[in-house]
PDB file of N, CA, C and O in Angstrom:
ATOM      1  N   MET A   1     -29.811  73.267 138.854  1.00  0.00           N
ATOM      2  CA  MET A   1     -29.046  73.343 137.625  1.00  0.00           C
ATOM      3  C   MET A   1     -29.154  74.736 137.005  1.00  0.00           C
ATOM      4  O   MET A   1     -28.165  75.284 136.520  1.00  0.00           O
ATOM      5  N   ARG A   2     -30.357  75.302 137.024  1.00  0.00           N
ATOM      6  CA  ARG A   2     -30.575  76.627 136.440  1.00  0.00           C
ATOM      7  C   ARG A   2     -29.824  77.692 137.247  1.00  0.00           C
ATOM      8  O   ARG A   2     -29.262  78.624 136.672  1.00  0.00           O
ATOM      9  N   ALA A   3     -29.813  77.556 138.552  1.00  0.00           N
ATOM     10  CA  ALA A   3     -29.082  78.513 139.391  1.00  0.00           C
ATOM     11  C   ALA A   3     -27.585  78.429 139.109  1.00  0.00           C
ATOM     12  O   ALA A   3     -26.886  79.443 139.101  1.00  0.00           O
ATOM     13  N   TRP A   4     -27.113  77.233 138.882  1.00  0.00           N
ATOM     14  CA  TRP A   4     -25.688  77.044 138.570  1.00  0.00           C
ATOM     15  C   TRP A   4     -25.331  77.725 137.250  1.00  0.00           C
ATOM     16  O   TRP A   4     -24.282  78.362 137.152  1.00  0.00           O
ATOM     17  N   LEU A   5     -26.197  77.599 136.225  1.00  0.00           N
ATOM     18  CA  LEU A   5     -25.960  78.239 134.928  1.00  0.00           C
ATOM     19  C   LEU A   5     -25.999  79.764 135.042  1.00  0.00           C
ATOM     20  O   LEU A   5     -25.197  80.460 134.420  1.00  0.00           O
ATOM     21  N   GLU A   6     -26.932  80.273 135.839  1.00  0.00           N
ATOM     22  CA  GLU A   6     -27.012  81.718 136.034  1.00  0.00           C
ATOM     23  C   GLU A   6     -25.763  82.246 136.737  1.00  0.00           C
ATOM     24  O   GLU A   6     -25.250  83.305 136.376  1.00  0.00           O
ATOM     25  N   ARG A   7     -25.278  81.522 137.724  1.00  0.00           N
ATOM     26  CA  ARG A   7     -24.059  81.930 138.426  1.00  0.00           C
ATOM     27  C   ARG A   7     -22.857  81.855 137.482  1.00  0.00           C
ATOM     28  O   ARG A   7     -22.008  82.747 137.484  1.00  0.00           O
ATOM     29  N   PHE A   8     -22.786  80.805 136.687  1.00  0.00           N
ATOM     30  CA  PHE A   8     -21.699  80.648 135.730  1.00  0.00           C
ATOM     31  C   PHE A   8     -21.743  81.766 134.681  1.00  0.00           C
ATOM     32  O   PHE A   8     -20.705  82.301 134.291  1.00  0.00           O
ATOM     33  N   GLN A   9     -22.949  82.109 134.231  1.00  0.00           N
ATOM     34  CA  GLN A   9     -23.103  83.184 133.253  1.00  0.00           C
ATOM     35  C   GLN A   9     -22.631  84.516 133.859  1.00  0.00           C
ATOM     36  O   GLN A   9     -21.988  85.306 133.167  1.00  0.00           O
ATOM     37  N   GLY A  10     -22.929  84.769 135.099  1.00  0.00           N
ATOM     38  CA  GLY A  10     -22.483  85.981 135.782  1.00  0.00           C
ATOM     39  C   GLY A  10     -20.966  86.038 135.870  1.00  0.00           C
ATOM     40  O   GLY A  10     -20.372  87.100 135.682  1.00  0.00           O
ATOM     41  N   MET A  11     -20.333  84.897 136.155  1.00  0.00           N
ATOM     42  CA  MET A  11     -18.867  84.856 136.217  1.00  0.00           C
ATOM     43  C   MET A  11     -18.247  85.106 134.844  1.00  0.00           C
ATOM     44  O   MET A  11     -17.225  85.783 134.740  1.00  0.00           O
ATOM     45  N   VAL A  12     -18.852  84.570 133.807  1.00  0.00           N
ATOM     46  CA  VAL A  12     -18.347  84.778 132.448  1.00  0.00           C
ATOM     47  C   VAL A  12     -18.454  86.254 132.067  1.00  0.00           C
ATOM     48  O   VAL A  12     -17.532  86.814 131.473  1.00  0.00           O
ATOM     49  N   VAL A  13     -19.568  86.874 132.406  1.00  0.00           N
ATOM     50  CA  VAL A  13     -19.748  88.301 132.112  1.00  0.00           C
ATOM     51  C   VAL A  13     -18.720  89.124 132.890  1.00  0.00           C
ATOM     52  O   VAL A  13     -18.127  90.048 132.334  1.00  0.00           O
ATOM     53  N   ALA A  14     -18.502  88.803 134.160  1.00  0.00           N
ATOM     54  CA  ALA A  14     -17.528  89.537 134.976  1.00  0.00           C
ATOM     55  C   ALA A  14     -16.119  89.343 134.426  1.00  0.00           C
ATOM     56  O   ALA A  14     -15.347  90.299 134.356  1.00  0.00           O
ATOM     57  N   ALA A  15     -15.777  88.120 134.037  1.00  0.00           N
ATOM     58  CA  ALA A  15     -14.452  87.860 133.468  1.00  0.00           C
ATOM     59  C   ALA A  15     -14.291  88.607 132.147  1.00  0.00           C
ATOM     60  O   ALA A  15     -13.222  89.153 131.875  1.00  0.00           O
ATOM     61  N   GLY A  16     -15.321  88.637 131.337  1.00  0.00           N
ATOM     62  CA  GLY A  16     -15.270  89.368 130.070  1.00  0.00           C
ATOM     63  C   GLY A  16     -15.081  90.859 130.301  1.00  0.00           C
ATOM     64  O   GLY A  16     -14.310  91.511 129.598  1.00  0.00           O
ATOM     65  N   ALA A  17     -15.789  91.397 131.292  1.00  0.00           N
ATOM     66  CA  ALA A  17     -15.649  92.819 131.610  1.00  0.00           C
ATOM     67  C   ALA A  17     -14.227  93.119 132.094  1.00  0.00           C
ATOM     68  O   ALA A  17     -13.654  94.150 131.744  1.00  0.00           O
ATOM     69  N   ALA A  18     -13.663  92.218 132.897  1.00  0.00           N
ATOM     70  CA  ALA A  18     -12.299  92.418 133.389  1.00  0.00           C
ATOM     71  C   ALA A  18     -11.300  92.379 132.229  1.00  0.00           C
ATOM     72  O   ALA A  18     -10.365  93.178 132.183  1.00  0.00           O
ATOM     73  N   ILE A  19     -11.501  91.464 131.313  1.00  0.00           N
ATOM     74  CA  ILE A  19     -10.609  91.371 130.153  1.00  0.00           C
ATOM     75  C   ILE A  19     -10.704  92.639 129.305  1.00  0.00           C
ATOM     76  O   ILE A  19      -9.688  93.150 128.834  1.00  0.00           O
ATOM     77  N   VAL A  20     -11.915  93.145 129.112  1.00  0.00           N
ATOM     78  CA  VAL A  20     -12.100  94.374 128.335  1.00  0.00           C
ATOM     79  C   VAL A  20     -11.404  95.547 129.029  1.00  0.00           C
ATOM     80  O   VAL A  20     -10.752  96.355 128.368  1.00  0.00           O
ATOM     81  N   LEU A  21     -11.539  95.645 130.359  1.00  0.00           N
ATOM     82  CA  LEU A  21     -10.878  96.720 131.097  1.00  0.00           C
ATOM     83  C   LEU A  21      -9.356  96.620 130.981  1.00  0.00           C
ATOM     84  O   LEU A  21      -8.676  97.626 130.780  1.00  0.00           O
ATOM     85  N   LEU A  22      -8.834  95.411 131.109  1.00  0.00           N
ATOM     86  CA  LEU A  22      -7.387  95.233 130.973  1.00  0.00           C
ATOM     87  C   LEU A  22      -6.911  95.589 129.563  1.00  0.00           C
ATOM     88  O   LEU A  22      -5.864  96.217 129.408  1.00  0.00           O
ATOM     89  N   LEU A  23      -7.646  95.206 128.565  1.00  0.00           N
ATOM     90  CA  LEU A  23      -7.301  95.527 127.184  1.00  0.00           C
ATOM     91  C   LEU A  23      -7.333  97.031 126.941  1.00  0.00           C
ATOM     92  O   LEU A  23      -6.462  97.576 126.263  1.00  0.00           O
ATOM     93  N   MET A  24      -8.338  97.697 127.496  1.00  0.00           N
ATOM     94  CA  MET A  24      -8.423  99.151 127.341  1.00  0.00           C
ATOM     95  C   MET A  24      -7.247  99.836 128.035  1.00  0.00           C
ATOM     96  O   MET A  24      -6.675 100.780 127.492  1.00  0.00           O
ATOM     97  N   ALA A  25      -6.888  99.375 129.215  1.00  0.00           N
ATOM     98  CA  ALA A  25      -5.755  99.965 129.933  1.00  0.00           C
ATOM     99  C   ALA A  25      -4.454  99.740 129.161  1.00  0.00           C
ATOM    100  O   ALA A  25      -3.615 100.637 129.077  1.00  0.00           O
ATOM    101  N   TYR A  26      -4.292  98.556 128.607  1.00  0.00           N
ATOM    102  CA  TYR A  26      -3.093  98.249 127.821  1.00  0.00           C
ATOM    103  C   TYR A  26      -2.987  99.166 126.599  1.00  0.00           C
ATOM    104  O   TYR A  26      -1.927  99.726 126.323  1.00  0.00           O
ATOM    105  N   LEU A  27      -4.092  99.309 125.876  1.00  0.00           N
ATOM    106  CA  LEU A  27      -4.082 100.132 124.669  1.00  0.00           C
ATOM    107  C   LEU A  27      -3.862 101.602 125.004  1.00  0.00           C
ATOM    108  O   LEU A  27      -3.177 102.308 124.265  1.00  0.00           O
ATOM    109  N   ARG A  28      -4.431 102.066 126.102  1.00  0.00           N
ATOM    110  CA  ARG A  28      -4.226 103.453 126.501  1.00  0.00           C
ATOM    111  C   ARG A  28      -2.757 103.695 126.871  1.00  0.00           C
ATOM    112  O   ARG A  28      -2.182 104.713 126.488  1.00  0.00           O
ATOM    113  N   GLY A  29      -2.162 102.779 127.601  1.00  0.00           N
ATOM    114  CA  GLY A  29      -0.749 102.896 127.954  1.00  0.00           C
ATOM    115  C   GLY A  29       0.148 102.825 126.735  1.00  0.00           C
ATOM    116  O   GLY A  29       1.140 103.548 126.643  1.00  0.00           O
ATOM    117  N   ARG A  30      -0.192 101.970 125.817  1.00  0.00           N
ATOM    118  CA  ARG A  30       0.590 101.847 124.587  1.00  0.00           C
ATOM    119  C   ARG A  30       0.532 103.137 123.771  1.00  0.00           C
ATOM    120  O   ARG A  30       1.544 103.592 123.240  1.00  0.00           O
ATOM    121  N   GLY A  31      -0.656 103.716 123.679  1.00  0.00           N
ATOM    122  CA  GLY A  31      -0.810 104.978 122.959  1.00  0.00           C
ATOM    123  C   GLY A  31      -0.049 106.106 123.642  1.00  0.00           C
ATOM    124  O   GLY A  31       0.558 106.941 122.971  1.00  0.00           O
ATOM    125  N   ALA A  32      -0.078 106.135 124.972  1.00  0.00           N
ATOM    126  CA  ALA A  32       0.651 107.172 125.706  1.00  0.00           C
ATOM    127  C   ALA A  32       2.152 107.010 125.503  1.00  0.00           C
ATOM    128  O   ALA A  32       2.870 108.002 125.369  1.00  0.00           O
ATOM    129  N   GLY A  33       2.626 105.784 125.478  1.00  0.00           N
ATOM    130  CA  GLY A  33       4.049 105.531 125.240  1.00  0.00           C
ATOM    131  C   GLY A  33       4.464 105.965 123.845  1.00  0.00           C
ATOM    132  O   GLY A  33       5.542 106.531 123.663  1.00  0.00           O
ATOM    133  N   ARG A  34       3.624 105.704 122.873  1.00  0.00           N
ATOM    134  CA  ARG A  34       3.935 106.123 121.496  1.00  0.00           C
ATOM    135  C   ARG A  34       3.984 107.641 121.390  1.00  0.00           C
ATOM    136  O   ARG A  34       4.881 108.198 120.757  1.00  0.00           O
ATOM    137  N   SER A  35       3.024 108.299 122.008  1.00  0.00           N
ATOM    138  CA  SER A  35       3.020 109.762 121.913  1.00  0.00           C
ATOM    139  C   SER A  35       4.214 110.353 122.648  1.00  0.00           C
ATOM    140  O   SER A  35       4.771 111.358 122.205  1.00  0.00           O
ATOM    141  N   ALA A  36       4.615 109.755 123.754  1.00  0.00           N
ATOM    142  CA  ALA A  36       5.803 110.234 124.477  1.00  0.00           C
ATOM    143  C   ALA A  36       7.051 110.036 123.623  1.00  0.00           C
ATOM    144  O   ALA A  36       7.926 110.901 123.592  1.00  0.00           O
ATOM    145  N   GLU A  37       7.136 108.908 122.933  1.00  0.00           N
ATOM    146  CA  GLU A  37       8.287 108.640 122.067  1.00  0.00           C
ATOM    147  C   GLU A  37       8.323 109.631 120.897  1.00  0.00           C
ATOM    148  O   GLU A  37       9.389 110.128 120.535  1.00  0.00           O
ATOM    149  N   ARG A  38       7.152 109.916 120.309  1.00  0.00           N
ATOM    150  CA  ARG A  38       7.099 110.898 119.216  1.00  0.00           C
ATOM    151  C   ARG A  38       7.548 112.276 119.699  1.00  0.00           C
ATOM    152  O   ARG A  38       8.294 112.973 119.011  1.00  0.00           O
ATOM    153  N   GLU A  39       7.088 112.655 120.884  1.00  0.00           N
ATOM    154  CA  GLU A  39       7.459 113.959 121.424  1.00  0.00           C
ATOM    155  C   GLU A  39       8.954 114.029 121.701  1.00  0.00           C
ATOM    156  O   GLU A  39       9.596 115.040 121.415  1.00  0.00           O
ATOM    157  N   GLU A  40       9.506 112.961 122.255  1.00  0.00           N
ATOM    158  CA  GLU A  40      10.943 112.919 122.532  1.00  0.00           C
ATOM    159  C   GLU A  40      11.743 113.006 121.234  1.00  0.00           C
ATOM    160  O   GLU A  40      12.738 113.728 121.166  1.00  0.00           O
ATOM    161  N   ARG A  41      11.315 112.274 120.206  1.00  0.00           N
ATOM    162  CA  ARG A  41      12.000 112.300 118.921  1.00  0.00           C
ATOM    163  C   ARG A  41      11.916 113.686 118.288  1.00  0.00           C
ATOM    164  O   ARG A  41      12.896 114.173 117.725  1.00  0.00           O
ATOM    165  N   ALA A  42      10.746 114.323 118.378  1.00  0.00           N
ATOM    166  CA  ALA A  42      10.589 115.671 117.826  1.00  0.00           C
ATOM    167  C   ALA A  42      11.491 116.662 118.563  1.00  0.00           C
ATOM    168  O   ALA A  42      12.096 117.535 117.940  1.00  0.00           O
ATOM    169  N   ASN A  43      11.582 116.528 119.881  1.00  0.00           N
ATOM    170  CA  ASN A  43      12.467 117.405 120.648  1.00  0.00           C
ATOM    171  C   ASN A  43      13.924 117.208 120.258  1.00  0.00           C
ATOM    172  O   ASN A  43      14.681 118.173 120.150  1.00  0.00           O
ATOM    173  N   ARG A  44      14.316 115.950 120.046  1.00  0.00           N
ATOM    174  CA  ARG A  44      15.693 115.653 119.653  1.00  0.00           C
ATOM    175  C   ARG A  44      15.997 116.244 118.272  1.00  0.00           C
ATOM    176  O   ARG A  44      17.064 116.823 118.065  1.00  0.00           O
ATOM    177  N   ILE A  45      15.068 116.100 117.336  1.00  0.00           N
ATOM    178  CA  ILE A  45      15.254 116.644 115.993  1.00  0.00           C
ATOM    179  C   ILE A  45      15.301 118.168 116.029  1.00  0.00           C
ATOM    180  O   ILE A  45      16.129 118.784 115.358  1.00  0.00           O
ATOM    181  N   ASN A  46      14.411 118.774 116.813  1.00  0.00           N
ATOM    182  CA  ASN A  46      14.413 120.229 116.923  1.00  0.00           C
ATOM    183  C   ASN A  46      15.703 120.724 117.561  1.00  0.00           C
ATOM    184  O   ASN A  46      16.207 121.780 117.181  1.00  0.00           O
ATOM    185  N   GLY A  47      16.244 119.989 118.515  1.00  0.00           N
ATOM    186  CA  GLY A  47      17.521 120.360 119.126  1.00  0.00           C
ATOM    187  C   GLY A  47      18.661 120.299 118.124  1.00  0.00           C
ATOM    188  O   GLY A  47      19.511 121.188 118.091  1.00  0.00           O
ATOM    189  N   GLN A  48      18.684 119.255 117.308  1.00  0.00           N
ATOM    190  CA  GLN A  48      19.712 119.146 116.275  1.00  0.00           C
ATOM    191  C   GLN A  48      19.592 120.285 115.264  1.00  0.00           C
ATOM    192  O   GLN A  48      20.598 120.849 114.834  1.00  0.00           O
ATOM    193  N   ALA A  49      18.369 120.616 114.891  1.00  0.00           N
ATOM    194  CA  ALA A  49      18.160 121.710 113.934  1.00  0.00           C
ATOM    195  C   ALA A  49      18.613 123.039 114.532  1.00  0.00           C
ATOM    196  O   ALA A  49      19.208 123.865 113.838  1.00  0.00           O
ATOM    197  N   GLU A  50      18.335 123.243 115.806  1.00  0.00           N
ATOM    198  CA  GLU A  50      18.759 124.481 116.461  1.00  0.00           C
ATOM    199  C   GLU A  50      20.288 124.580 116.521  1.00  0.00           C
ATOM    200  O   GLU A  50      20.856 125.647 116.287  1.00  0.00           O
ATOM    201  N   ARG A  51      20.948 123.457 116.836  1.00  0.00           N
ATOM    202  CA  ARG A  51      22.416 123.470 116.851  1.00  0.00           C
ATOM    203  C   ARG A  51      22.981 123.749 115.458  1.00  0.00           C
ATOM    204  O   ARG A  51      23.978 124.459 115.323  1.00  0.00           O
ATOM    205  N   ALA A  52      22.346 123.193 114.420  1.00  0.00           N
ATOM    206  CA  ALA A  52      22.797 123.437 113.044  1.00  0.00           C
ATOM    207  C   ALA A  52      22.606 124.908 112.668  1.00  0.00           C
ATOM    208  O   ALA A  52      23.470 125.497 112.018  1.00  0.00           O
ATOM    209  N   ARG A  53      21.480 125.506 113.074  1.00  0.00           N
ATOM    210  CA  ARG A  53      21.260 126.932 112.799  1.00  0.00           C
ATOM    211  C   ARG A  53      22.294 127.787 113.523  1.00  0.00           C
ATOM    212  O   ARG A  53      22.816 128.746 112.955  1.00  0.00           O
ATOM    213  N   GLN A  54      22.588 127.445 114.768  1.00  0.00           N
ATOM    214  CA  GLN A  54      23.586 128.207 115.522  1.00  0.00           C
ATOM    215  C   GLN A  54      24.966 128.092 114.882  1.00  0.00           C
ATOM    216  O   GLN A  54      25.698 129.078 114.794  1.00  0.00           O
ATOM    217  N   GLU A  55      25.319 126.890 114.436  1.00  0.00           N
ATOM    218  CA  GLU A  55      26.613 126.692 113.778  1.00  0.00           C
ATOM    219  C   GLU A  55      26.679 127.485 112.472  1.00  0.00           C
ATOM    220  O   GLU A  55      27.702 128.098 112.168  1.00  0.00           O
ATOM    221  N   GLY A  56      25.594 127.472 111.702  1.00  0.00           N
ATOM    222  CA  GLY A  56      25.554 128.250 110.463  1.00  0.00           C
ATOM    223  C   GLY A  56      25.680 129.740 110.730  1.00  0.00           C
ATOM    224  O   GLY A  56      26.390 130.450 110.018  1.00  0.00           O
ATOM    225  N   LYS A  57      24.994 130.204 111.749  1.00  0.00           N
ATOM    226  CA  LYS A  57      25.079 131.618 112.105  1.00  0.00           C
ATOM    227  C   LYS A  57      26.495 131.974 112.554  1.00  0.00           C
ATOM    228  O   LYS A  57      27.019 133.034 112.213  1.00  0.00           O
ATOM    229  N   HIS A  58      27.103 131.074 113.321  1.00  0.00           N
ATOM    230  CA  HIS A  58      28.468 131.297 113.790  1.00  0.00           C
ATOM    231  C   HIS A  58      29.438 131.390 112.605  1.00  0.00           C
ATOM    232  O   HIS A  58      30.306 132.262 112.576  1.00  0.00           O
ATOM    233  N   VAL A  59      29.287 130.498 111.640  1.00  0.00           N
ATOM    234  CA  VAL A  59      30.164 130.503 110.470  1.00  0.00           C
ATOM    235  C   VAL A  59      29.948 131.778 109.656  1.00  0.00           C
ATOM    236  O   VAL A  59      30.908 132.389 109.186  1.00  0.00           O
ATOM    237  N   GLN A  60      28.694 132.176 109.492  1.00  0.00           N
ATOM    238  CA  GLN A  60      28.420 133.416 108.749  1.00  0.00           C
ATOM    239  C   GLN A  60      29.054 134.623 109.437  1.00  0.00           C
ATOM    240  O   GLN A  60      29.665 135.472 108.788  1.00  0.00           O
ATOM    241  N   GLU A  61      28.901 134.686 110.765  1.00  0.00           N
ATOM    242  CA  GLU A  61      29.491 135.812 111.492  1.00  0.00           C
ATOM    243  C   GLU A  61      31.012 135.796 111.405  1.00  0.00           C
ATOM    244  O   GLU A  61      31.649 136.839 111.256  1.00  0.00           O
ATOM    245  N   GLN A  62      31.583 134.598 111.502  1.00  0.00           N
ATOM    246  CA  GLN A  62      33.038 134.469 111.446  1.00  0.00           C
ATOM    247  C   GLN A  62      33.568 134.882 110.069  1.00  0.00           C
ATOM    248  O   GLN A  62      34.556 135.610 109.977  1.00  0.00           O
ATOM    249  N   THR A  63      32.919 134.422 109.013  1.00  0.00           N
ATOM    250  CA  THR A  63      33.400 134.758 107.667  1.00  0.00           C
ATOM    251  C   THR A  63      33.113 136.212 107.312  1.00  0.00           C
ATOM    252  O   THR A  63      33.824 136.795 106.493  1.00  0.00           O
ATOM    253  N   ALA A  64      32.077 136.812 107.917  1.00  0.00           N
ATOM    254  CA  ALA A  64      31.784 138.227 107.648  1.00  0.00           C
ATOM    255  C   ALA A  64      32.911 139.117 108.173  1.00  0.00           C
ATOM    256  O   ALA A  64      33.150 140.197 107.631  1.00  0.00           O
ATOM    257  N   ARG A  65      33.597 138.676 109.214  1.00  0.00           N
ATOM    258  CA  ARG A  65      34.696 139.463 109.782  1.00  0.00           C
ATOM    259  C   ARG A  65      36.017 139.248 109.059  1.00  0.00           C
ATOM    260  O   ARG A  65      36.977 139.981 109.298  1.00  0.00           O
ATOM    261  N   MET A  66      36.080 138.251 108.175  1.00  0.00           N
ATOM    262  CA  MET A  66      37.340 137.926 107.502  1.00  0.00           C
ATOM    263  C   MET A  66      37.371 138.566 106.112  1.00  0.00           C
ATOM    264  O   MET A  66      36.328 138.814 105.508  1.00  0.00           O
ATOM    265  N   ASP A  67      38.577 138.826 105.619  1.00  0.00           N
ATOM    266  CA  ASP A  67      38.697 139.305 104.243  1.00  0.00           C
ATOM    267  C   ASP A  67      38.750 138.105 103.296  1.00  0.00           C
ATOM    268  O   ASP A  67      38.845 136.960 103.738  1.00  0.00           O
ATOM    269  N   ASP A  68      38.690 138.374 102.006  1.00  0.00           N
ATOM    270  CA  ASP A  68      38.612 137.297 101.009  1.00  0.00           C
ATOM    271  C   ASP A  68      39.832 136.388 101.023  1.00  0.00           C
ATOM    272  O   ASP A  68      39.698 135.176 100.852  1.00  0.00           O
ATOM    273  N   ALA A  69      41.009 136.945 101.222  1.00  0.00           N
ATOM    274  CA  ALA A  69      42.225 136.126 101.228  1.00  0.00           C
ATOM    275  C   ALA A  69      42.227 135.170 102.415  1.00  0.00           C
ATOM    276  O   ALA A  69      42.654 134.023 102.288  1.00  0.00           O
ATOM    277  N   ALA A  70      41.756 135.634 103.557  1.00  0.00           N
ATOM    278  CA  ALA A  70      41.711 134.770 104.741  1.00  0.00           C
ATOM    279  C   ALA A  70      40.703 133.644 104.553  1.00  0.00           C
ATOM    280  O   ALA A  70      40.951 132.510 104.962  1.00  0.00           O
ATOM    281  N   ILE A  71      39.574 133.952 103.939  1.00  0.00           N
ATOM    282  CA  ILE A  71      38.562 132.912 103.677  1.00  0.00           C
ATOM    283  C   ILE A  71      39.110 131.881 102.699  1.00  0.00           C
ATOM    284  O   ILE A  71      38.929 130.681 102.901  1.00  0.00           O
ATOM    285  N   ALA A  72      39.775 132.335 101.643  1.00  0.00           N
ATOM    286  CA  ALA A  72      40.354 131.410 100.664  1.00  0.00           C
ATOM    287  C   ALA A  72      41.414 130.534 101.313  1.00  0.00           C
ATOM    288  O   ALA A  72      41.496 129.340 101.025  1.00  0.00           O
ATOM    289  N   ALA A  73      42.226 131.121 102.187  1.00  0.00           N
ATOM    290  CA  ALA A  73      43.261 130.335 102.868  1.00  0.00           C
ATOM    291  C   ALA A  73      42.638 129.301 103.784  1.00  0.00           C
ATOM    292  O   ALA A  73      43.119 128.170 103.852  1.00  0.00           O
ATOM    293  N   GLU A  74      41.576 129.666 104.490  1.00  0.00           N
ATOM    294  CA  GLU A  74      40.913 128.705 105.387  1.00  0.00           C
ATOM    295  C   GLU A  74      40.275 127.580 104.599  1.00  0.00           C
ATOM    296  O   GLU A  74      40.370 126.416 104.988  1.00  0.00           O
ATOM    297  N   LEU A  75      39.627 127.913 103.502  1.00  0.00           N
ATOM    298  CA  LEU A  75      39.016 126.874 102.676  1.00  0.00           C
ATOM    299  C   LEU A  75      40.072 125.937 102.110  1.00  0.00           C
ATOM    300  O   LEU A  75      39.866 124.724 102.063  1.00  0.00           O
ATOM    301  N   LYS A  76      41.178 126.479 101.689  1.00  0.00           N
ATOM    302  CA  LYS A  76      42.242 125.635 101.150  1.00  0.00           C
ATOM    303  C   LYS A  76      42.795 124.720 102.237  1.00  0.00           C
ATOM    304  O   LYS A  76      43.072 123.546 101.989  1.00  0.00           O
ATOM    305  N   ARG A  77      42.950 125.253 103.415  1.00  0.00           N
ATOM    306  CA  ARG A  77      43.507 124.479 104.516  1.00  0.00           C
ATOM    307  C   ARG A  77      42.520 123.401 104.993  1.00  0.00           C
ATOM    308  O   ARG A  77      42.931 122.275 105.273  1.00  0.00           O
ATOM    309  N   ASP A  78      41.219 123.735 105.087  1.00  0.00           N
ATOM    310  CA  ASP A  78      40.246 122.820 105.690  1.00  0.00           C
ATOM    311  C   ASP A  78      39.536 121.910 104.698  1.00  0.00           C
ATOM    312  O   ASP A  78      39.120 120.813 105.072  1.00  0.00           O
ATOM    313  N   TRP A  79      39.385 122.324 103.460  1.00  0.00           N
ATOM    314  CA  TRP A  79      38.536 121.585 102.559  1.00  0.00           C
ATOM    315  C   TRP A  79      39.270 120.819 101.470  1.00  0.00           C
ATOM    316  O   TRP A  79      38.681 119.928 100.858  1.00  0.00           O
ATOM    317  N   VAL A  80      40.486 121.120 101.213  1.00  0.00           N
ATOM    318  CA  VAL A  80      41.225 120.414 100.179  1.00  0.00           C
ATOM    319  C   VAL A  80      41.905 119.212 100.810  1.00  0.00           C
ATOM    320  O   VAL A  80      42.524 119.321 101.868  1.00  0.00           O
ATOM    321  N   ARG A  81      41.789 118.073 100.157  1.00  0.00           N
ATOM    322  CA  ARG A  81      42.412 116.874 100.697  1.00  0.00           C
ATOM    323  C   ARG A  81      43.924 116.958 100.582  1.00  0.00           C
ATOM    324  O   ARG A  81      44.468 117.405  99.571  1.00  0.00           O
ATOM    325  N   GLY A  82      44.571 116.531 101.613  1.00  0.00           N
ATOM    326  CA  GLY A  82      46.027 116.492 101.587  1.00  0.00           C
ATOM    327  C   GLY A  82      46.507 115.076 101.321  1.00  0.00           C
ATOM    328  O   GLY A  82      45.700 114.183 101.059  1.00  0.00           O
ATOM    329  N   ALA A  83      47.808 114.865 101.385  1.00  0.00           N
ATOM    330  CA  ALA A  83      48.360 113.531 101.192  1.00  0.00           C
ATOM    331  C   ALA A  83      47.975 112.667 102.393  1.00  0.00           C
ATOM    332  O   ALA A  83      48.009 113.117 103.538  1.00  0.00           O
ATOM    333  N   ARG A  84      47.613 111.433 102.109  1.00  0.00           N
ATOM    334  CA  ARG A  84      47.246 110.517 103.189  1.00  0.00           C
ATOM    335  C   ARG A  84      48.483 110.010 103.895  1.00  0.00           C
ATOM    336  O   ARG A  84      49.552 109.868 103.301  1.00  0.00           O
ATOM    337  N   LYS A  85      48.314 109.745 105.161  1.00  0.00           N
ATOM    338  CA  LYS A  85      49.425 109.226 105.941  1.00  0.00           C
ATOM    339  C   LYS A  85      49.456 107.702 105.955  1.00  0.00           C
ATOM    340  O   LYS A  85      50.378 107.095 106.500  1.00  0.00           O
ATOM    341  N   SER A  86      48.437 107.088 105.348  1.00  0.00           N
ATOM    342  CA  SER A  86      48.356 105.628 105.383  1.00  0.00           C
ATOM    343  C   SER A  86      49.286 104.971 104.371  1.00  0.00           C
ATOM    344  O   SER A  86      49.515 103.764 104.446  1.00  0.00           O
ATOM    345  N   GLY A  87      49.829 105.738 103.423  1.00  0.00           N
ATOM    346  CA  GLY A  87      50.772 105.182 102.468  1.00  0.00           C
ATOM    347  C   GLY A  87      50.137 104.577 101.248  1.00  0.00           C
ATOM    348  O   GLY A  87      50.815 103.863 100.510  1.00  0.00           O
ATOM    349  N   ARG A  88      48.887 104.821 100.998  1.00  0.00           N
ATOM    350  CA  ARG A  88      48.226 104.272  99.807  1.00  0.00           C
ATOM    351  C   ARG A  88      48.548 105.045  98.598  1.00  0.00           C
ATOM    352  O   ARG A  88      48.073 104.716  97.511  1.00  0.00           O
TER     353      ARG A  88
END
């Protein structure tokens, strides 16, 4: 009976160790996935910011080459609402 309990205790310890190892592997993988997602999101945000900076620089360069009348005409054409075609 005592040998049976000792063997059973050894199996319980081994099963507990296996569960702990599996839990550690799961948590490590979960943490790695989160950090990869954060890095991907940061790269996406930085890419959007870079495109916005390039667009701003492009607009500044474009308007620097134009005279005041041309800028006013472009703003009037692009930024002022016109009549809607929906009939409202």
